[in-house]
C-alpha positions, 0 to 999 in steps of 0.5 A, spaced: 708 601 832 710 605 825 717 603 822 718 610 820 718 612 828 723 606 829 727 609 824 726 616 828 728 613 834 734 610 832 737 616 829 736 620 835 739 615 839 745 615 834 746 623 834 744 624 841 740 630 839 733 632 837 736 638 833 741 634 829 736 628 828 731 632 825 736 635 820 738 628 818 731 626 817 729 633 814 723 634 818 722 639 824 724 638 831 717 639 834 715 634 829 720 629 831 719 630 838 711 629 838 713 623 834 717 620 839 713 623 845 707 619 842 712 612 842 714 613 849 706 614 851 705 608 847 710 604 850 708 607 857 716 608 859 721 614 858 726 612 852 731 618 853 734 622 859 733 629 857 738 634 860 744 638 858 747 638 850 746 630 849 740 626 850 742 619 852 738 612 852 734 609 859 735 602 860 728 601 856 731 605 851 737 601 850 732 595 849 728 598 844 734 600 840 736 593 840 730 590 838 729 596 833 735 594 829 733 587 829 726 589 826 729 594 821 734 589 819 729 584 818 725 589 814 731 590 809 732 583 808 725 582 806 725 587 801 732 584 799 729 577 798 723 579 794 727 584 789 729 582 782 725 577 777 726 570 776 731 570 771 736 575 775 737 572 783 739 578 787 739 579 795 743 578 801 745 572 805 748 573 812 753 567 814 755 567 822 761 563 824 767 563 829 774 564 827 775 557 824 781 554 820 775 551 816 772 558 814 777 557 808 772 551 806 767 556 806 771 561 802 771 556 797 764 555 797 763 562 796 768 563 791 764 558 786 757 561 789 759 568 787 761 566 780 754 563 779 750 569 782 755 575 782 748 579 784 748 576 791 751 579 796 754 575 802 754 578 809 759 575 814 758 576 821 763 573 826 761 571 833 760 565 838 756 559 836 751 561 841 750 568 838 750 565 831 744 560 833 740 565 837 741 570 831 739 564 826 732 563 830 731 570 830 731 570 822 737 575 822 742 569 820 741 565 814 747 560 814 751 558 821 758 555 821 759 551 828 765 548 831 762 541 834 760 539 839 754 543 837 746 542 838 743 541 831 736 540 833 732 544 828 737 545 823 739 541 817 747 541 816 753 539 812 759 536 816 765 539 813 770 533 811 777 537 813 778 538 821 780 543 825 786 542 830 787 544 837 793 548 838 797 552 843 799 559 842 805 562 844 811 568 843 816 565 838 821 566 843 818 562 848 821 555 850 815 551 848 816 554 841 822 549 840 817 543 841 814 540 835 808 538 840 805 540 846 803 535 852 799 536 858 805 536 862 808 542 859 801 546 860 800 544 868 804 550 871 802 555 865 797 561 865 792 558 860 787 562 856 781 557 854 775 558 850 769 561 853 764 555 851 763 550 856 761 544 851 768 546 848 772 546 855 769 539 856 773 537 850 779 540 853 777 537 860 777 530 857 784 531 854 787 533 861 783 528 865 784 528 872 789 534 871 784 539 868 782 541 875 789 543 877 790 548 871 791 555 872 786 559 867 788 566 867 783 568 862 777 565 858 776 568 851 770 567 846 774 568 840 781 567 838 784 574 836 784 577 842 786 571 846 792 571 841 794 579 843 794 576 850 799 571 848 803 576 844 804 580 851 806 574 855 799 573 859 798 566 857 797 560 853 791 560 848 789 553 848 784 553 842 783 551 835 787 554 830 782 559 828 784 566 826 791 566 829 793 561 824 794 567 819 798 572 824 805 573 823 810 568 826 814 573 829 808 575 833 805 568 835 806 561 833 802 555 834 804 548 836 799 542 836 797 538 842 799 531 843 795 526 843 792 530 838 785 533 838 781 534 832 774 538 831 769 538 825 765 543 823 758 544 820 755 548 816 747 549 818 741 552 816 734 552 819 729 546 818 722 547 815 722 554 814 721 558 807 728 561 805 729 566 800 731 564 793 738 566 794 739 562 800 736 556 797 741 557 792 747 557 797 744 551 800 744 547 794 752 550 793 753 547 800 750 540 799 754 540 792 761 542 794 766 537 794 772 539 798 
């Protein structure tokens, strides 16, 4: 399969038109149509639904689009990793992480690293731990930042010393906002917004004990920002680590720590026993040498 044809396919998928895609690619429309017809023949499946003024993808086309984006991304990363010379380190490092307070530590590491290697670009990808782990296994993410508990099999990692606290979010005029700490009794009758990850929910199950089954779980959310929006509209109380809502305006959302307190540590990890680019190896060295 020719990477050039995959780029043609992605352009048509983006423009939803063979005519517009051909103009953007600077080739004739018949040439483009022949190339993609040959691709469909090679894969033995139709990739486009042709009709009307716009072209849409079949289910198989959607799958190919997803895989083609991954392939093109890997090609670009491979080129980046071999660019430059031994005196000047260039390239891109992709870091996947969730919305943790410990991202502040990551920022400190990145600041030191960028001062040493200003030609290296850092791409941040915000996602859940499961997605970050999957992307690391596919080679699409170099460094992962995970909230524990997390399966670190196949990874080397450094545990960050500082911990994320578990909190409850609410509107500033909510009666619970007057309290310094929130107990489980405060939450038993409230609509709650819990993290989507099952093993993270297990941490809360231990905290609530036998009362966990009595909870009114109105929402689950994979990341904290949207949960904070739901809370801002009075739809529930997000119970999670501090995360991104920590930086919200306090006239929109406030957070109160749980009591008894729950703390969770964070790890920065990378795949074990695989070759990394020089840029990634330098970043791993920075992580290992960092002192919070």
